[in-house]
N, C-alpha and C positions, 0 to 999 in steps of 0.2 A: 443499392449496389453491394454495400457490405455483406448484405445475406445471399445476393446472388453469388458472388466471390466465394463465399462459404461452402454454399450448395456444391459449385464446381470442384472444391477442394477436396470435399465430402465423397463426391462422386468419384473423382480420381482414385482416391484412397481404397473405396471399395473394389473399384474395378483392379487395382494392383495387388490386392489381398485376397480376390476371389480365387476360389479352388478351381483348378484346370480340370479338364478330361483328358484322358489318354486310353489308347488302346495297348493292353499288354499282352505280348506275345512271349511265349515261353519254348525255349529251345532247349534240348538236351544236346550237349556238347560231348561227344566221345573223342578222347584225344589220347597221342602216345607222347607222354613228357619228356622221355630220354631217348636218344637216338638209337643207343647200343643195346636197348631193351624192348621185349615185344610188349610189355606190360600196357595196358590201357586203362584210362581213369574216365570217369564221367563226372559232369556237373551241370546243373541247371542255370542258364543264362537267360535274360530277358531283353527283349527290345519293346522299350515303350514309344509310341508313335502318338504325337501330339498334332495340332494343326500347323505349329511353326517348325516343329524339329522331331527327330528321334533320338533315343539314347540308348546304347546297346551296354550291357555290363553283365558281370557275374551277379548270380541273385543270393548267393550264400548267405552275406552279412544283412541284406535287405529282409530275408526269410526269418532273420531272427530279431528285427527289430523290436517286439514286444518283450522278447528274453532280455535283451540289452537294456531297454528303456526300465525294467523292473530291477535288475541287477544296479544300474547306475543311480536310480533315485534311492533304492536302499542305503548305497556307500554314501550318497550327500547326505541323507537324513541321519544316518549312524555315526559319520565321519571315521569310520572303519574301513581298512582298504581290503578288498577281495581280488584274489587274482582270476579274471575273467576269462583267462586262456582255458580254464579247466571247463568252462560250461557254454563258451562261445566257439563254434568252429569256424575256422580259417578260411576264405576264399582260395580259390585256385589261381584267380587271376584279379588284379587290381585295376586295371585299365578301363577306360571308358572311352566309347566313340561316338559322338554327335554329329548327326547329319542335320543341316539346315535346309528347309524347304523354302521355296521350290528349287533353289540352285543345286541343292545336295552337296553343299560344300562340307568336307569331312575334316573333323578334328579330333585327333587322338590325344588322350591325357592320362597321366599316371602320376601317383605321389611321388614325390622326390624329398626325402625328410619332412621338413614343416611345411612345404607347398606344393601344390599340384602344378605340374607344367603340362604344356600342350604343343602340339605343331599341327598345321594346316597340309594335309595330303591330298594333292591335287591329281593323283593317278588316275588315269582313264581307264575304265575296265572295257574292254573291246569283246562284247558278247557274241557269240554266234549262237542264234537261236534255231535249234534243230525241229524236225517234225515229230520226233519222238513224243508219245504221251503216256502218262501212267497216273495211276491213282495213288497219292501219297497219303495215308492216313483217311481224311475224310474229303480231301480236295482233290479235283481233276487238275492235273499238272503237266507242264511242257518243260522239255528239256533245254538246257542252254550251256555252253561252255566258254572258258575263258582262262587266260593266264595271269596269275598275279604272285608278287611274293616270292618268286623261285618256284612255283607249283603250279600245275595243271588243275583246275576245277571243272566238276560237273555239278550245275545245279538245277532244282526243279522248281518253277515257278507257278503261282496259279493268279488266275485273273479274277477268282472268284474273291479275292482279298485285293483290292485295287490300289495296293502302295507299293511304288516301285523302289523297295527296300529289302533289307535282309539283315542277318548276324553281321558281326564284327564291321568291317569296311565295305560288304558286299552291297552294291544296289544298282540300279539302272535297268532292271528288265521291267516288262509291261505287267506286273504284279508282284506280290509278295513272295520271297523265297521261301519254301517250305521244307527244303532240303538241300544241302550243299556239302561236298567234300572232295579233298584232294585225291590224285589219283594214287598215292601212298595209303590212303586212307588213315593218315595220321591226323587229320582233323575233320571231323563230320558233325554238322548239325541238323538235328531234326526238330521240326516244330511239333510240340506235343499237346498245346493247350494255348488257349488266349482268353481274356476278359476284359470287359469294359472298366475303366477306373474312373468313376465318377469325381473323386477327390484325391485326384492324383497331385503329389507334389514331387518337385525334382530332386530334393535332398531327403535322404534317408536320416533315420534318427542318429546313427552312427555319424554320419557326417555332419549334423548339427552339433553333436557333443564334440566332435573333434574341433569344429569352429570355436565352440564355447571355450575349449582350453588351449587355443593357440593355434591349431593346426588349420592353415588356411584353405577352404574349400573354392576359392576362385581361381580359374586357370590362368596361369602365367605363359604366354604365348612366346615361342622361340621357333627357330627353326629346327629342322630334323637333326641335323648333324650335331648340333649343340644339345638336343635333348638326348641325343642317345649317348653322347659323351657324358653328359651329369649323369644319367642313369646309370652307366658302366661304373661310375665312380662311386654312385650311392651304393650300387651292389656289393662294391669291393670294402667299401667301411660306412655301413648304415648310419653310425653315430657321428661320424665328421663333423656335422654342423654343431651338435650339441655338445661334443667332448671338452670344447673350452670351459664351459659352465660346471663341468663336473669336479668339484673341488672336494678334497679328501674329507671334509667336514659334511657335506652333502651326501656323499657316498655312503658314510658310516651311519647316516640316520635311518632311523628305524620306520617303516611305514606305519600308518595309524593302524592301530589294533592288530598288528602283525608282529612276528618274531623275524621276519625277513628285513633286511636292509635296503635301501634305495640302490645302492650299488649292486646288489644280488638280483634286484627285479632288472635292471639296467642290463646284466649279463645275460639274465634270461631272455630279455627282448632281442639283444644282438645275435643269440643263437637261433631265435625263432626266424629273424630276417634272413640271416645267412641260410638257414635250413629251407626257407621258402624259396630264395631266389636260386638256390643250388638244385632244387626239385626239377626244374625245367630246363633242358638244354636242346630242345627242339621246338624253337618259336613258329607261329604262324605263318610268318614271313623269313621264308629262308635265305633270302638274297640279304636282307637287313644284317643276319648273323655274320654272313660272310664278309660283308663289307667292313665290320668291326675287326676281324681278324687281318686285314691287309695292313 
């Protein structure tokens, strides 16, 4: 009986730790970050689809996992601090969108100080499927339109890829969205590549390191109003949560193997955070931004 119980435990452990497979779809996102400027930027985003769910996010940090791993391991081995901002490119977007299958329940999350907060978005996308067809890349696609987030969207989906999903929060068409843009062309996603991930892991190396050093990756669920209020407060003062722990002694302490003090590093981090939040005043969901101004 003991042997049987042990075998069950071992089998369960193996199942829990088995590598998952996923389909990774790469979308090039072209967007206009500033409302009063015509300049546009581009970033690679990914949609990872597993049998249980999909996860959409900016690919910038994940693409640098091997560089980040080498940098962190070198620092841990030598005990010498290194400013990784000089070797790591920062993402344009820090949010994630998770859709659970088959219900397609949407969870939006973002890092707010030391925790990751999220909210459920039950917004129903009312698609109008049109007869127009077009070749988008290598896929035969069909046109559909909807309104979402204060914008009018035109999407092209393909039944060649039988996933009722797409980038960001978009979903609900009878095939994967291969292209979608709003009528002002402020945001436009285009599927550029895909590959099978046999050893897919939900957490990137960066997230594992953040978790190791105290920044939680577990999503704390709240309602959207509280989420947006907390996020606005965080943008106004990114260091509010850790400021009470910044004693004069700590701030004047030198970083290991560096002439820079902990306080100087904190100031650099604060400036980087404020520059990051100030770089985009043209959100995907315009109506959410209007609500904040009321």
